[in-house]
N, C-alpha and C positions, 0 to 999 in steps of 0.2 A: 691316365688315372685321375689328370685333374677335372678332365670334364665332368666324370661321372660324379665327382664329389663336390661341384659347385652349386650353392644354395642359390635360392632366386634372391637377386640383390639388386634389383634395376628401381632406378628411384624415379625413372622417366622412361617412359614409351621409347625413345630415341637411344637410351641405352641398353633396350633391351631389341630392339630393331638392330643395334650396331653390334648385338653379340648375335645373335641368328645369323649376319651376314659372315660373321668370321666362319661360321660353323657350316655355310652355304646352304641356309638354309632361309627358304623367302616365304614368311606371312602374314596375310593379307590384312591389313588395317587401314579401319575408316576415319575419317575427322571428329564424327560424330555420330552417334547411336538413331538417327531420324528413323533408319529404314529398318529399324525392329519393330516398330509401331503402324507400319502396314501390315494390312491386314494378307492372308494363306487362304486360297482359296482352292479345298478340293472338292471335285464335284460338284455336288450342287451346296457344302458348308464352307462357310467362312469361320476361319480362325482370326480374332480380332488381335495379334499380334505375333510376334516370328519366334516369339522365346516359349521354349518348353521343360517340365521336368524331366530326368534321364532316369531309367528303374533304378532302384538302389535299396535292395532289400533292407529291411526292419529289424529279422529275427525277433518280433514280437506279435506273432500270432497265438490264439490261444491254440491248444491242443487238437482240435477239432477241424482247423484251418481257419477259425474265422478271425476277423481282425480283432484286436484288441483295443480299448482303450490308448494306451502310445500309439497302434498305428494309425488310429480316427483320428486323433489330434495330429500327426505328423501332416496326413493329405489335407484337412480342415486346413491349417496354417500353409501350407503350399499353395490352397486353393485362394485365397487371401490374397497371398503374393503377387498376383496376377500374372501368372506363366497360361497362355493361351491354351495350351495342353499339356497333360499330365499324364505319363508314360509308365504306366504302374512296374514296382516290382515285381518279377519271377511269380505267379501262382501256380502254383503242383495241378497237374491233371492227374494225375493216381497219386496213390499213398505212398508205392513204392518208390517214388519218384523224386522226393521230399527231398530238400538238402536239408532239414534238421526239423526237431518238431516243434519249434517254432515259425515255419515258413509259412506263409498262404495257402491256402487250397480251397478249391470252390467248389461245393459237390451241392448235391439236393437238398442233404438234410440241412446244409447251413445259408441254403438260398435266401431266404426270409434276413438274416444280418449282413447280406452283402448289399440286399436292396436297402436300407436302412443304413449301412457305410455308403454308398455310392451318393444316396439323398443327402445327406450332411455333408456332404464332399460340393455337391454342385449347388446347395442354398448357401453356403457360406461365401463360393465364390460369387454367386449373383447378388447376394449382399453387399459385398465388402468392394466388388469391382461393376456390375451389371451385367457380368455374363458369366456362364456357369463353365468350366474348364471342360477340354474337350478328353474325357476320360477312355484309356487304352489299356485293356487287362494283357499282360503278357502270358499267355500260356505257354508252360514250359514242365519237359522232363528233364532232370537234372541230371542223370545218365551216370557219369564216371565219378560224380560229385553224390549222389546220392547219399542221405544221412537218415532215413524215418526217423530212426530211433535216437536218434544224434550219436550214430556210429556210424561208420564206411561200410557202406552196402552197395557196391559199385555194379552198374546195370552197363554195360560198356559194348562200345560199334566193334574195336579191336584192339588186340594189342598194342599198345604203343608205347615203346621204353621212356620216351621222353614222358612221358605224364608221370608214367610207375617210378618215376624217380622220388616223386613225392608224395603218393598214393597208390600204394601197391593194388595188385590186380591180378586175377589167374585167369585160364581159359573157362572156369566154371560162369565167369560176369560175363562174358559174352553175350548180349541178347539175342535170340534165335529170331529169323523172319519171320516166325506165326506170332512171335510177341510183336514185333516190329508190325508188321499188318493190324494186329489191333489198336496198336494207338491211333492209326490212320483213324479212326471212327473215334477215340477218344476226344482227340482234338475237335471234331464237329460237335461233340455233349458239350465241350468246353466253349465254344462260340455260343450255343443254343442257350447254357448257364450264362454267361458275361451278358448276352442280352436283354435274359428277363431280370438279372440282378441289377441293370442300368448304367451298364458299360456302354459306351457309345463304338468301341470296335475291341478286336481281338487280334492281339499279336502274335502268331505262329513261331516262336522264338528258334533261332537257328543263331548261335553267334556265344565264344567265350566260352569254350570245350563244350557246353552240354550236349545233351545225345545227339538231337539233331545238328549242330556242328560238327560232331566227330564225325558224323557218317560224311562229312563232306570229304574227309580225308580218310576213308576208310578204300585205300586205293588197292588194298590187298585183299581186301574180304570178300569171299565167295558169296554166291548167292543175288537174291533180288536188291540187296540194298547195297552192296558192295562192286570196287573195279568200274565200270564206266559212269559219266557223268552222269546220264541218264539215271543210273541205280541211287548211286550216292546222293542223289537229291530226290527221291521217290518220296522220302518220307514227310520232306518237306511239301513238297507241291499235293500230293495226294491230301497230305494236312489241309493244307488250305482251301486244295478243292472240298473239303467234307464242311469247311467250316463256311464256306463261301454261299452254301444254301442257305444261310439265315443272313444274307446280308438286304438289306435295303438302301432307301433313303439318304436316311444318318445312318445306320450301321454299317462299318466297313471291315473287313479283313485284309491286316497288314504285318510286316513281318519287320522283327529287329534283325538283320543279317549282318553274321562278321565276314568280312572280305578276305582276312588274312589272319592266320596262327603263330606268324613268328619263329613255327619251330620247322627243321628240313624236312624236305620233301625224304620217304612218303607218308611222314608222321604231320604234315602238317600242311594245311587247306593257302592257297592265295601266294604259294612262293615257288620260285624256279627250281626248274628237275636238275640242279645241278651241285645239291648238296650246300646249299649257301642257306641267308634267309633275306636275301632281295622279295621283295615282292613281286607277282607276275597274277594279275587281276582278271586273267584272260576268263576265267571260269565264271568268277562272282561277276563281273560284266554279263555273259550268258546268261546265268541265272536273272539277274534283274531286269535285263530285255522281256527274259519268257516270261516270269512274274507278271510283268506289266502288260506284254501282248496280248499272251495266251490266256493269263489268269485273271487280267480285269484290273491288277493290283494298282493301285494308285498314289499311295503313301508307302514308303518306307523309312526307316533308320539307318544306318550304316555304320559301321564300327570293327574294330578290332583287334586282336590277340587275344588270350587266356588270363586273367586275372589270377589264378592259382601259378599259371606257370611262368606266362609274358606278362606280369604286371605292368611294366613300362609302356607297353606299347597298348594295353588297354585304356590305363590311365596316366600317363606321364607323371612323376612326383619329383617331387624336392628332397624328402630325408629318410630314413629308415634303416635298415639294418639291408637288406636284401637291394643293393643299389645295383641300379644295371651299367655296361658300358658303353655308354651314349649320353649324352646329353640331351635333360627331356625336352628341350626347343627341336632335336631330330623327331623327337614322338610325335609332336605338335603336327610338325611339317608331314610328316609323312600319314598321320590321320585326316589332315584336312586337304591335302593331296591327292591321297586316294580317293577318299568319297568323289570327289571335282572330277578324278577320273573317270569313276561308275556313273557320276551323274549326267556326265555327256555322253553318254550311251543311249539316257532316257530324256528327255528335253521336255517330254511334256508327265513327267514324274515328279513328283514331289518329295524332296529327298530333306531330310531332317541329320545334322551332322551330329557328332560325339566327341566330348572331352576336353571340353576349354577350358576347363577350372584350373589348370596350374597355372595359367597365366594372372589369374587373381585381379586387382583391379583394371589390367588390359582384357579379359576376357571379351567383354562386352565389345569395345574397337574390335575386336578379332572377329567376333561374331557378324559383327556389321559389316566387315569388311569381307568377308566371305561370301554374305549375301551380295554387296554392291557387286564381286565378282564373277558372281553367276554359280559358285561352288557348291552353294547351298540355297534352301528357299528358308529355313529355321534351323535353331540349334536347341537341341536337351541340355540341361546342366545337370549333372548329377551331386558329385560332394559339395558343390557350389549352396547344392539347394538344403544340405544339411545344415551348413553352416550360416547360410543366409536364405531363408526359404523367400524374404519380401525382395531377392533382387531384381525379380522382374519388374515389379512395380519402383523401383529405387529407378533403374535405367528409363522407363517409360515416364514416370514425373520430374525426375532428377536430370538426365541427361547419361547420366551414368551411374555407377554401380558403387556403392560404399566402401570404401577400401577397408574400414575400417573392421567389415564384417564376413571380410571374403576369406576363400574356406585357402587353407597354408599347407594343403597335401600331405597332411602327415603322415596319412594311414592309419590312424586310430578307427577312424569309422569301420574300414576293414576289419582291424583287428577283432571287434566287436562283433562283425556281421560273422565273421568266418568261428567266431567262440560260440556261436549261438545266440547271443544276448541283445536287448534292445540294442537299436543304433541309432548315433546321430551325432552332432560334431562335439566332441570331448574340450575342444578349446572354446571354442564360442558359447556354449551350453553346458557347461562341466556340473552344474549344477544338478542336471538331470542324468548325465550319462558317464559324470566322474566317477562314482562309484562303482559303476557297472565294468569300468576300465580298470579299475582299482584289480576286482576279483576276478578280471582276465589275467593281469599281471601275473598275482599269483597262483592262480590253476596252469599258467602255462612254465611256471619253473619245474625244473626236472623233463620236461619235453623234448625231444629230437632237434637238433639246432636248425634241420630243413621243413619244421612244421609250417605248414600253409593252410591247417583249417581240415 
């Protein structure tokens, strides 16, 4: 119990390292951050530094899926902040797969809005830093977490009693093989639209419990999309193949891939088949090798967990009502060690890591250490970017991130996302987002104890 309730209290890096050692966790830390200013080369492209923005939904689109002024300002701020890569939040490929009425969705009808959106972001980065960030559109189907009218309308791969503790579903919600087959073409269409809109790459998203990720663990589903490894990864691989038609020297197809769900077999992927939640990354390694060698994918972002069910796995945190039975440093160690294990299988592939924000002012040295030790090529920061969109330039200019602006992993941004309200850092930008959070608090009164959005 003591471990799970322990708050972040480390006044020095040495204190943090000592606590990690007590927990049996080995974390990489560098002496300085100079390596993060080195470029990353992917094919013929050069990213000017090793820092990036991770996908964080803002729940602030217009009803037709176009970016609002909130959306545009968020990404303009991130471009000004100096990260070389901006890996966009989930953008739905179909109406029924939207996570809310305020989730972004790119269509032929709002393509012109996205052209303006991408142009503004690139112009802001170019003007502020001398380069335009590389923009990666995350193409997604929310699957079990679809709420196109802000009401649950799940489309699931199979019945999962673990997930259904938090969100009800029944047999009528199971997607048919014909429906899944139709989505393969939709990912191709999404890639074509992304390219025309001005994005530099498209991510066929397969992580965090959404539809493609859930198919990865569809061990007991019959038909073409369940059972065998080949079947369970069919939609992802065919979606990638459909998107690759639009690749060229600049525009790439990539993937944000979940390696481990954190729920027991047969209801979770990347776990040992002994009823435990111990990681077994055998299939994740097989899939990444296949995406690289057979599909020509040269860039991937690796992550873990399901934010609705195993939040502590996806993004280790310090405070909040739903405290896990492990210390956050254990989660940080699991994430970076798992990424490094998979990366060793594809030494010629560029691999971006995830989830450093819990480490606050030491997240920069952690990232630099992981790069120096060959565990990753670069790192994506999510919650940190909400709290401090300038974190990259602080590291590149001053050598360290500003400790007075770091994310405190309080989870309030996640509350806003799940409540379908414009999202940002309530602590660091209360003037903009405090009111939305108070609305959330009032609306949540009377909801079930296990409410997760």
